[in-house]
C-alpha positions as CSV (number, residue, x, y, z in Angstrom):
1,M,6.2,-5.1,7.2
2,E,6.0,-8.7,7.7
3,I,4.7,-11.2,4.8
4,L,0.2,-12.4,6.3
5,R,-0.3,-15.5,4.5
6,N,-3.8,-17.8,4.2
7,L,-6.1,-15.8,5.7
8,N,-9.7,-18.3,5.9
9,P,-12.5,-15.6,5.6
10,I,-13.0,-15.3,9.9
11,E,-9.4,-13.8,9.7
12,I,-10.1,-11.6,6.8
13,Q,-13.6,-10.1,8.2
14,K,-11.0,-9.0,11.1
15,Y,-9.8,-6.2,8.4
16,Q,-12.7,-5.5,7.1
17,A,-16.2,-5.0,7.5
18,N,-17.8,-6.5,4.6
19,R,-19.9,-9.7,5.4
20,Y,-22.6,-11.5,3.7
21,P,-24.3,-11.4,1.3
22,W,-21.5,-9.2,-0.2
23,F,-18.6,-10.9,1.4
24,F,-16.9,-12.9,-1.8
25,L,-13.5,-14.2,-0.7
26,D,-12.6,-17.3,0.2
27,I,-9.0,-16.9,0.8
28,I,-6.4,-13.9,1.1
29,E,-3.1,-16.0,0.2
30,E,-0.6,-13.6,0.3
31,I,-0.9,-9.9,1.7
32,K,2.3,-7.5,2.1
33,P,0.5,-4.8,3.6
34,G,1.0,-1.1,2.1
35,E,2.1,-2.9,-1.1
36,Y,0.4,-6.0,-2.7
37,A,-2.4,-9.0,-1.6
38,K,-3.5,-11.8,-3.6
39,G,-6.4,-13.8,-2.8
40,Y,-9.0,-15.7,-4.8
41,K,-13.0,-16.0,-5.0
42,N,-14.3,-20.4,-6.5
43,F,-17.8,-19.3,-7.6
44,T,-20.5,-22.1,-7.5
45,Y,-23.8,-22.7,-8.2
46,N,-24.8,-22.0,-5.5
47,E,-24.2,-18.4,-5.8
48,W,-27.3,-16.6,-4.5
49,F,-27.2,-14.2,-8.1
50,F,-26.8,-17.3,-10.1
51,P,-30.1,-18.4,-10.8
52,P,-31.4,-15.0,-11.9
53,H,-28.4,-14.0,-13.5
54,F,-28.7,-16.1,-16.1
55,E,-31.6,-18.7,-15.8
56,D,-30.3,-20.8,-19.3
57,N,-26.2,-18.9,-19.5
58,P,-25.0,-18.4,-15.4
59,I,-22.5,-15.5,-15.6
60,V,-21.0,-13.5,-12.5
61,P,-22.6,-10.5,-12.8
62,G,-20.3,-7.5,-13.2
63,F,-20.9,-5.7,-9.3
64,I,-20.4,-9.2,-8.0
65,L,-16.4,-8.9,-9.7
66,T,-15.5,-5.9,-9.0
67,E,-16.4,-6.7,-5.4
68,S,-14.7,-9.2,-5.3
69,L,-11.6,-7.0,-6.9
70,V,-11.8,-3.6,-4.3
71,Q,-11.9,-6.1,-1.2
72,V,-8.4,-8.1,-2.0
73,F,-7.4,-4.3,-2.6
74,I,-8.4,-3.0,0.2
75,M,-6.6,-5.4,1.7
76,T,-3.4,-3.9,0.8
77,F,-3.8,-1.1,3.3
78,L,-7.2,-2.0,5.8
79,T,-3.9,-4.3,7.3
80,L,-1.4,-1.8,7.9
81,N,-1.0,-0.5,11.6
82,G,-4.4,1.1,12.5
83,N,-6.4,0.5,9.7
84,K,-7.5,-3.0,11.1
85,G,-11.7,-3.8,11.1
86,A,-11.7,0.0,9.5
87,I,-14.7,1.1,6.6
88,A,-13.5,1.4,3.9
89,T,-16.0,3.2,1.3
90,D,-15.2,3.5,-2.3
91,L,-14.6,6.7,-3.9
92,S,-14.3,6.0,-7.1
93,S,-14.0,2.7,-10.1
94,S,-12.4,3.3,-13.1
95,S,-11.0,1.6,-16.5
96,S,-13.4,-1.5,-15.6
97,S,-12.5,-4.5,-18.3
98,F,-14.8,-7.2,-18.5
99,H,-12.4,-9.7,-20.5
100,I,-14.2,-13.0,-20.5
101,E,-17.7,-14.9,-18.9
102,V,-16.8,-15.6,-15.1
103,K,-19.3,-18.9,-14.7
104,P,-19.7,-21.6,-11.9
105,G,-16.9,-23.3,-11.5
106,D,-14.6,-21.0,-12.4
107,R,-11.8,-19.6,-9.5
108,L,-11.5,-16.2,-10.2
109,D,-7.7,-15.2,-8.4
110,I,-7.0,-11.6,-7.6
111,E,-3.8,-9.5,-7.3
112,S,-4.1,-5.7,-6.1
113,K,-1.1,-3.7,-6.1
114,L,-1.7,-0.6,-4.1
115,F,-0.3,2.3,-6.1
116,S,-0.7,5.3,-3.0
117,Y,-1.5,5.3,0.4
118,K,-2.1,9.3,1.6
119,R,-4.7,10.7,4.4
120,G,-6.9,7.8,4.5
121,I,-6.7,7.8,0.9
122,A,-5.8,4.4,-1.2
123,K,-5.2,4.1,-5.0
124,G,-4.3,0.6,-6.9
125,E,-5.3,-1.6,-9.4
126,S,-6.1,-5.2,-9.3
127,I,-6.3,-7.7,-11.8
128,G,-8.7,-11.1,-12.3
129,Y,-8.2,-14.6,-14.3
130,I,-9.0,-17.5,-15.2
131,K,-6.6,-19.9,-15.7
132,D,-3.6,-17.5,-16.5
133,K,-6.6,-15.2,-19.0
134,V,-7.4,-12.0,-17.3
135,A,-11.1,-11.7,-16.8
136,V,-11.8,-8.1,-15.2
137,K,-9.6,-5.7,-14.5
138,A,-10.4,-2.5,-11.9
139,N,-9.1,0.6,-10.5
140,F,-9.7,2.1,-7.4
141,I,-9.8,5.2,-5.0
142,V,-11.3,4.2,-2.2
143,C,-11.2,5.8,1.2
144,I,-11.1,5.2,5.1
145,P,-14.2,8.2,6.1
146,S,-12.6,8.3,9.6
147,I,-9.0,8.8,8.2
148,L,-10.0,11.3,5.8
149,N,-12.4,13.3,8.4
150,K,-9.8,14.1,11.0
151,F,-8.2,16.5,7.3
152,K,-10.9,18.6,6.3
153,P,-11.2,21.7,7.0
154,R,-12.8,22.7,10.1
155,V,-15.7,25.2,9.5
């Protein structure tokens, strides 16, 4: 498959259903469909979640970091033929680990790998880096319900 490069938010949203305020990517730098994706999110002080989390020491909430990781991960399989624009649902986020705080002004570089994709179910991992240091890691199992449902037994 052809490697895709430098997808901006409008191009990314052609592949995935996430929209403001739950869309957390700035750029997808590179995707090899069915294998890997690399992208990033710049966190600015103007993000809607910083004022309440925490006023005297703002950090990115863990669920925002995890969602950013999964949004890069789903690009590994939503870019496969026939999957563009499909709704993807998180079945499992496991082995999440947070290593350093992410603060306003940080750029989270995310690298995702697809381990397997069968019957609409994708398994893989994402790692987020701040200045080459691991900030957050997670493993994911995500499905495309419209594909998965075709394999359910009929009752």
